[in-house]
C-alpha positions, 0 to 999 in steps of 0.5 A: 351732585358728591355722590354722599348727598346724593345717596342723603337725598333718596335717605330722606326722600324715601321717608317722607314719599312712598310708592304707588304701584299697580298693573293695569290693563296697556290699552285701559292705562293708555285710555286713561294717560289721554284722557288727564291730558285733556284734563291736563291733570298729571297720574300724581295729581290726580292719584293725590285727590281720590285719596284725598277724596277716600279720606274725606279731606 
């Protein structure tokens, strides 16, 4: 990918997507990730579902 188009891609991406980063106890997160793996669901999908629930959608 040419450098300019890559840069443009990330500029456009930042206009549409916002990061959400937190620090959580390592053991707790590992248990959580295992539970999501059992349910075959990604962290992104899980978080989006929880946000939708909070927003009443």
